[in-house]
Structures are given as C-alpha cells and as structure tokens.
N, C-alpha and C positions, 0 to 999 in steps of 0.2 A: 441393540439393534431399532432403526427408526423405519415408519412405513412412510413412505413420499406418495404422493398423486400428481400426476403430470396435468395442469392446465393446457387448457387446447394451444396456447401462443407457444408454449414451450417444447411442445409435439412438434408446431410447425416450423421452429427454428432448428429442430433436430431434423429434419427431412431437406430444408434447406442448405443444411452441412455447417452451420455453425458449431465451430470447432471446441467452444469453451462449453458448450452446452451439452454437444457428444460426451466432452471429457468428463463433465460433472455427471451426466447419466451412466457411462459406463462405471464409475467411482462406486455408482449407488449398487450396481448389481454385485459389488465383492464384499460388502457389508450390511445392507439393508436392502428392503423390499419394495417394490416399483408398482405400483397401482396405476392403471387408467380406469378413468367413470366414464360410463356410458353416455353424457352429456357431449364431453369432449371429444368422443368418438363419433358421435352424430355431428358436431360439428365438421371436424374432418372431413369427415365423408363428404359432407355438403360442399365443402370448398374443392374438393377434388372433384367432384362431379361438374361442378358451376364452371371452375375455371381451367382445368387440367384441358390440354390439346389429346386429341384423340389418341395420338401416338405415345403419348406419356402417360395414359389413363390407366393400363394394366400396371404398367410398372410402379405406379404412385400406390395403387391398392396394394398390389404384393408388398409394398414396405411399410404399409402400414399392418398387415397382417403378420409379416416378420417382428414386428416389435411386439407385437401383442404376445407373441411366443415367450417374450420374455419379461413379461408382466401379468399381474393379476387383473383381470376384470373384475369392475365395481360397479354396482346400477342402484338406482332408486329402488328402494325396497319400503317396506311398512313403515320403519321406524324414521326412515330419510324421508320419506314423503309427509309423514308430519310433522317434522322437522321443519322441512320447508315452509306449511302451512303457519307453523308457529312464527319462524322469523319471517314471513312474509306481512304477519299481522304485526308484529312488533314495528317492524320498518314502516309500515303505512301510517301505524299511530304516531310514530316520530316524526313524521314527514320526510321520512327518507329510502323512498322506496326504490330498488336495484334492480337490474337486468334478471330477468326470472332465470336464464341458464346459469348464468354467475350464482345465485341463490340453490338453486339445484346442485352445482357443485360443490358450494359449502356446506349444505345440507347433507351429501353423501361422505362428504370430508370429516363431518363433524359427529355425524353418528356411527364411522369407523373409525374415528380416532387416527385418521391421515393428516401429514403434512401436505398443504399444498405447496407445489414448485410454479411459481407464475411469473410474467413478467409486469403485471396490472396488479400489485399489491393494493392499491387502492380500492379496486372491485371488491375486495374482499374484507376491508376494513369493518371493525366492531361487529361480525358477525359468528365469533366466539369461537374460530379455527385458528391453528399454526399454520401460518405462512411462512415461504421463504422465497425472497425476492432474488430471480437469477438474472 
C-alpha cells in the first residue's frame, strides 16, 4: 500500500473533469490511501472564492467537501514545520529558494512519508520527497 498526497493542480484537474486524473484517483481508492494537505486545500478554496460565479460557488464548495470524505486530511504539524524551516535554510544557502506553499506541501509529504502527485514535478525537485508526475 502506498500513501499518496494530491497537489493542488491535480485536485483542480479532478474537478475540471479530466478523465485520466479521475481514473487514476479512483484506482487509488482500490489499493492505496489518499491524502489531501492543508496548503492545497487553502489554495483550492482561494480559487473557488476568487473565480467562481455566484451560481457555482455552493456546488464547488460541496464538491471539495465530498472529495475530503474519501481522503485523509493532513496538515502542518510540529515536525513538518521544522522540516519547512530546515528546507528553507538549505535552499537559501544553495541560492535555490522555492515558493513557500510548495515548500510547505513538500514538508508535509516528507514528514508523513507521502508520495506527492503533481503536474509540476519541477517545483518539488531536490526537496527529498517522492513525486509522481501525472
């Protein structure tokens, strides 16, 4: 069994109806565990509130809640917060800073031993986490 964490862009494609993403996520339910992290959830909600038409807002909020029924919610805790600080320091020392949201997601995945599923594998390169590019 593998523990997968969905990045924001995968969740967005799922809600847009991307058949390949939907098929892959449905396959995960059969044999693996699915996680959604708090940072991606914040990004999803921000997008819904900023860009949804009033008529669609409630449906999109309900869609997110229904997906959460099938996934385990994982958030920044003490260990992942410390990992975030350590990674930030290491990347700054190397002159390779990255977006803070991506660094938080990577820290959550690393400390919880989760495989991150994303469409932006390059954002998570050299952060010490397992990544699958869908």
